[in-house]
N, C-alpha and C positions, 0 to 999 in steps of 0.2 A: 713741310719738309718730309720726304719719304725716308723710311728706315727699313730695316730688315724684318723678317717674320710677319709680313703683311701689316705692318704698323706705320703710322705717320706721326709726326711730331707737331704739336700745336703749342704756341706760346700766347698767353693772354696778357694784355697790358691793363693793370688795375690802377686807376687814377688816384685812389686813396679811400679812406674811410676810418671809422664807420659813421661819423657824424654827417647829417644832411647839410647842404649848403645853408649858410646863414648863421651857423653856430661853429664855424671853423676857426674860432678863436681858441679852441681847445686842441691840444696836440696829443693824440693818442700814442700808444706804444709803437715803437718802430715797426713791429711786425704787422701793424694795421696800416702802415703808410703805403704810398705808391710803390709798386713792384711789378716785376714780370714773373709769371709762374707757368711752368711747362706741364703739358698733358700728353699722354700717349693715346692715339686714336686707332682703333682696329678697323678692319674692312667693313664692319657693320655700323661704324660711327660711334661705337661705345668708347667712352673716355675714362682714363684713370690717371691720377697724378703721376708725373714723371719724377717727382722728388727734387725738383730744381726750381729755386726761387732766388731772385736777386732784387735788392732795393733800388728805388729811383728817388733821387733827391729833388723835391719840387721847388726848393728855394728856402729863404730865411723864414723864420717864424712870423715875421710881420714885415710890412713895407717899411722903407726908411723913415717914413713919417710916424710910424707906430700905429697906424690905423688897423682896425680889424676887418676881416672879410664879411661884408654884409650880403643880404639877398640880392641887391642890385649888382654888386660886384661879382657875385657868383654867376649871375646870368651872363655878364660880359657882353661883348658886342655881338655875339652870335644869336642873341635873342631877337635880332633884327629891329631893335628899338632905337638904334643910333649908336653914338660913341659910348665907350665904356664909362662906368662910374668912376669918380675921382679916386676911389680906393681899390680899383681893380687889380693893383699889383700885389694884393694879398697873396702870400705864398704858403698859407697854412694847409693843414690836411683835413678834409680834402681841399685841394687848391681850387681857386676860382678858375673858370673855363680858360681864361687867357693866360694862366700860368701853369696849367696842368700838363702832364705828359700827353703827347698828341697822337703818335702813331707808332706801330711796331711792325717789323717785317724782316724776313730773311733776305740775305743777299742771294743773288741768283744761284750761286754754287752751294748754298745751304750751310756754309761753314761759319757764318757770322749772323748776328741778329742786331738790327738797327732800331733805336728808339730815339724819338725827338722829345725834348722837354722845353716847352715854350717859355716858362717863367725864368729859367736860368740860362736861356739861349744856348742850350747844349745839345750835342748829338752823342749818344752812347753807342758804342760798337762792342757787343758781347761776343767772345769766341764760343763756338759750339763744338763740343767734342763728339766722338763717334757714338757715344751713348745718349746723345741729345742733351747733355747737361751744359749749362752756361756758367762761366766763371766771371771774375771781376772785369768790368768793361774798360776800354779805352774811351775817355771822355774828352771831347773837343768842345771848347766854349768859344763863342764869338768874341773877338777882341773888342774892347771899348774904343771909342764911344758908340760904335755901331750897335744897335739893338734889333737885329733882324727878326727875332722870335721865330726860330725854326719851327716848321709846322708839318705839312704833308710832304711825302716823297714817293718817288717811283724809281725804277732803274731803266737805263737805256739798253738797247740791244747789245751794246758793248760792255754792259754791267757797270756803268758809271752811275753814281747816285745823283738824282735830280731832286732838288730840295726847294720848296716854297719858303719864302720869308715874308711874314705878314707885314713887317715894317721896313723891309729892305735895309738900307744903310743909315736909317734915321738915328739920330743921337738921343732922341727922347720919344716917348710914345704916350698916347696914340698920335699918329700923324697920318693924314689922308694922302692918297696918291702915291704911296711909297712901296706898294707890293712889288715883290721881286722873286727871281729864281736864281739859285746858285747851283753849280755842279761840282762834283768831287769824284776822284778815284779813291778806292779804299784798298790799302795794302794788307798783307797777312797779319800784321801787328795791330790792325785796327786804326791806323793813322789815316786821316783824311787828307787827300792831295788835291788842293783847289785847282779847278780848271776854269770855270767862269764864276765871277763874283758879283752879286747884287745886280743882276740884269733886270732893270725895272720894267713893269708893264703899265704904269700910270694908274693902276687900280688901287682900291682900298681893301685891306684885309684879304690878301692872297692866302687861300687856305689849302685846297687840295689840288693835286696834279695827276694827270693821266697821260699815258703814251699811246700814240697811234699804233695799233697792234701788228700791222703787217710789215711795213718797212721800218717803223720806229723813227722816222725823220721829223715827226712833229709831236709836240706836247701841248697840253691844254690845262689852263689854270682857272679856278673859280675865284673871283673877287667878290666876297660876300656883300660888303657894304657899298660898293660902287655898282652892284648889279650887273656885272659883266663877266664874260669869259675871254681870256687872253690866249693867244697862240704863240708858240715858240718853235723855231727850227732847231733840231738837235743834230749836231755834226758827228762824224765817226770818231773824232777825238774827244767827245764828251762835252764840247763847248755848246752853249745855248745862245741863240740870238732871237730877239723879239721879232715876231712875224707880224702880229696885229694886236694892238692893245685892246681893241674891242672887236673880237672875232664874232661875238654873239652877245646878246643881252638876256637877262633873266630877272627873276623876282627873288632876290636873296639867294643866289646860287650857293649851294652847300657842297656836298660830295659830288663826285663825277666818276664815270667809268667808261671804258671803251670795250668794243667787241668787234668781231669780224664775221662775215658770212658771204660765201661765194665770191671771194676776192674783194669785197667792199668793207671798209671800216666805218664804224659808227661810234658816236659819242653820246652818252646819256648824262644828263645833268639834273640833280635834285634841286628844284626851285622851292626851297623851304618856305619862302614867303607866301607862295600861292598854293602850296600843297600839290604841286604837279611835278612830273618828270618830263623835261624837255628832251627831244631826240634830234640828232643831226647826222647827216651823211658827211663823212670826211672826204673831201675832194682831193685829187692828186696834188694840187698846189697848196694843200693845208687849209683851204677855206672851208667853211661850214655851210651846209644847206639844211634848213629846218625841214623835218619830216614829222609825221604824227607821233605825239608822245602820249602821256597818260596823265590822269588827274585823280582827285578823290582822296588824297592824303590830308592829314590834319595840317592846316596852314600854321607855320611857325614851329611845328612839333617834330617834323621828320628830320633825321640826322644823316643816315648813310644809305648807300645802295651798292649793289654789285651786279656785274654783267658777265655773260659767258657766251 
């Protein structure tokens, strides 16, 4: 977010701490728990604290069964080893991967800050004032029995929120083949206004989503455990429709990003399972054509990417 006096505003999402995974049966002080924290960034990239921090609730101190978070639970399904451990619902601090805060991002107008929290199936919308400070959020929780596990998001050209749901409208988790996308409008009070709900893609573990950057009429979702990329059509009113459940395949596709050059849009996908970055040209009908990508990343260890 741009501010005056040649400064920009940066907010960081801290999943929690200070314990490493595997000993998260201990609950540290609230100040050490999951939070968002702001920084001012000058034109040379130098950062200083903005003096604005707000807590994030990762969930109860233990799963309903009383189990503690173990190493296998902390790894979660994103380790590409298969389904989550039986105790993956641990909500301790730091929370296991499948329960931790997932993503943070400003709304296109910069007046609000959105955070998703997988473990509590919630979406936080923080108001941002003129000085860059955030105050108490409006929190929207998915109504039961659906457990969508809100995860990654992006915004449409019309500024609607496009949200991946790892488990869609499933009533229990983990469930395969239930990845989905929902879309919402956001009003000034931070309320979410549903547009499309639980539009399934047939994949498993729908994680990240990216918008085609020129017209904004297509969105792409990575399904980590079903090794697929799904495509959606995005309408002017914010509604989403599944275009192709398997628009492309990958090896544990993780994060993804889009970019444009000379009037052509491109999609880049981090295939965490193979340590490669797959690249595609986005065609006018939303289909994908594979082009030369990259390789050489640590298999199973790479997490995110960006494109411009």
